[in-house]
N, C-alpha and C positions, 0 to 999 in steps of 0.2 A: 077391094084391098089395092093399097099403093106398094110399089115396088120397096124391097127391104134393103136392097142394094148391098151395101158391104155390111151392114149391121143388122142382124138378127132379133127383132122385136116379136116375140110369139105370145104378147099380150091381147093380139086384136084376134087370135087364133083359138078354137077350141082344141087346145092339145095341153098335157101336163108339162110340155117342156119349158113352159113360162115358169114353172115352179124350180126347175134347175137350172139355175143361172150358167153355172160353171159347165153345163152341157153347152149352151149357147155359145159361150165362149171358145170352148174347143170346137165348137161347128164353125165359128166365124173364121178362126185362125185356120182351119186346115180346109174350109171350102172356099176360102178367098182366091186362090189360083184357078178355081172352076169356075168362078163366075162369068158370064159373059159366054160360056160355051154351049155347044149341043149337048149338056149332060144328059146322061141315062140313070136315072135314079130309083131303086127299089127299096120300100120299107115294109118289113113285116111287122105286121101288128100296128092298125092304125087306130082302133077305137071309132070315134064318130068322123074319122077323115080331116081333121083340122090340120095335123101337120103335112098332109098331103099339097095343101092349100100354101102353107107356108113355104115347103120348097118351090112349088111353082111361081111363087111369087119372087123367091131367091134367083132361082136358076130361069131367067126370063124366055129362054131357048130351049129349056129341057123338058123332056118326057119323063113325066113322076108315075110309078106304079105302085100300087099298095095292095098288100093281101094282109086279110083278116078272116078269123075263123066265123065271124058273124058277118052278114051283109051290111053293106055300108054305101050309102048314098052320097056322093058329093056333087055339089052344084058347080059346074066349071066350063064355063063358055067357049074359055080356050081350045076346049078338048085335048090338052095336054095332060090329062090325069087319068089313068086306067085303073081300076079298082076288081080285085078278084078275091073271090072267096074260098076259102080252105085253109088247111093247116100248112104250117112252114116244114113240116117234116114228109110232105107229100111231093117227093121230088118229080115225078111226071107234071105237076101242076107248075111247078118252078121251070121246068123246061120249058112248058108253054109260054109261059110271062115271058121269059127270056126271048123265045123265037118272035113274039108279037110286040114287045116294047125294046128289046136291046138286042138284035141278030149280031150285033157286033161285039157284044158284052156291055156290062153295067159299069159306071164310072164310079159308083157309090151303092153300097147295100147297107142299110140298117136293120138291126135285128132289136126291134122294140117289142117282141112277140111275147110267148110263152114264159119265159125267163127260167125255163126248165132245160136243165145241163144236157139232159139225153136228145130233147127236141133241137135244142140250138145247135149240138155237134153236127147233126145230119144236114141242118139246112147250112151251116158255115161250109163244112167242107165240100157240099154239093155245088153250092153257088161258087164257092172260092176258086175251084179247080175248074169249073165248065164254065161260067157263065160272068167272073170279073175280069176285066181287063187287066195286063200288067200294067203296075202302078194306080191300080185302083184302088179305093179305100173301102174297107169292111170295119163297121162299127158294131160293137154290141153296148146295149144301155142296160142298166141296172144288173149287173152280175153280182151285185151285193145279196141278191136273195138268198145265195148259198149259204148265208150265216143265219137265217131266220128258220128258227124251228117250226113256224106254222105253216112255211112255203113247203109244197109238194115234195121238192127232194132237197129243201134246206136242212141244215142240223146246228143246233146251237153250239156257238165257238166255246172251246175250253182253252183257257190260258196255260202257258207251259208248266210244267209240274216245278216245284222247287229245285228239286236235282239237276235241272236241266242247266243250270249256270254253269259260268266257266269253272273247271276243274284244272289245275295244274297238272295233276297225275295223268288225267287223259290225255291231255295235251303231250306229255311227253311220250306216251304209250301210241299216241298217232304217230309222232314223228319216227320212232323206232319202227313202226310198221312200214312206213314210207320208205324209210331208209333200207329195209328189207328187201322190198319191192323194186327198189332203184339198184341194189347190189348185183352183181353176177349170179349169185345163188337164187335171187329172186326172179331171174328169168324162167329157172326150170317151173313147169306147169303148176307142179303142187306147191311149192312154195309161194308162187305169185298168188295163188287161188287162196292160200292161208292168210297172206297179207292183206289182200282186198278183204276177206271175210270179217279180219280182226278190226280193220278201219271200219266196216260197215256196222259192226257190233257196238263199236267206241261210240259213236255217232247217232246210233239210235236212241230216239228220244229227245236228242238234244234240241231240236228245233219241232215246234209243234206244226205240223202240216195240216192244215184244215183243207180238204180233197172232195167237199161235199158239193152236189148240183152246179150251180153255175160257177162257183168257186174252183172246183175241181176242174171243170170245163177250161176255164183260164189258164189254170197252172198246166194244162196239157199244153195250149197255145205257147205258153214259156218254153216249152221243151223244144217245140219246134223252132222256135227263135233260136236257141242254143243249138240247133241241129250240126252247124259246123264244128262245135266242139264235142258232141256227143259221137261224130262218126272222124274224128280228128285221125289221119292217116298214121300216127304213131300212138297215141295216147287213147284213142276212142275205137269205137265198133266199126269194122268195115260193112260196106262200100261207104267211102267218105261221100258228103254230099252238102250242099249249102243248104241254107234254110229257105223255105218258099215265101218267106216274110223277108221284104227290105227294111222294114221298121215297125216297131209296137210302141205304142202310146199308151201308158196306162194311168187313169185317175180314178177318183171313187166312184165307183159304179159306171164308169165310162171307160171304153177301150176302143182305140184306132189301130187298124192293122193296116199296112200297106203292101200291096202284093208285089213281089220282086217280078 
């Protein structure tokens, strides 16, 4: 294989990434600063291993690790590809891979594995907290499976109800509850609780929140991104803390998180 340099052409590799052209555009943009570096990359879910060859050729000095539930054999005369067999939720195995391939931490982790929210959550937080470098990228592919009824943890999307449209009366009641909450009377515990409960009741059902499978997991990650507001010293829940994410980039079925 010839080096892909700054352009990712997956057509020569046995990987479905060639089908998702916007995936490749996203990878090109975010991987470009890493090109030429001694990158340590881990991909969860590699099928026949074609994507490992793609990453090996793009990161010409990198060590590329892959994990799949089924045994995978990849011909790699460079010796820079290392393949492991097991589940993404096996944290002891993840620790072993990190010790052997990236003792100082991974620069990139790509989850193209089960696309099941509960399993993706286990591997995400374990790798993110223990084995991803600060400034490292964690990528989640195919998070849209949470909208698919036939998927193990997916559920068909239901559009908003007709009554969830803008209501002038609801808006005025929300404003009144907010003024109560901000008034001296609202500082009393019971009055403050009543004002918050009123706003919560008025808002219930206004936005259809689909929180099943991978979609639900991604929405949990959005909460982490908003942690500075969630724990705001005046308006939030103590104790205050910053998000563990520097940034989060979301595109159709493709998610990038940069570790703070």
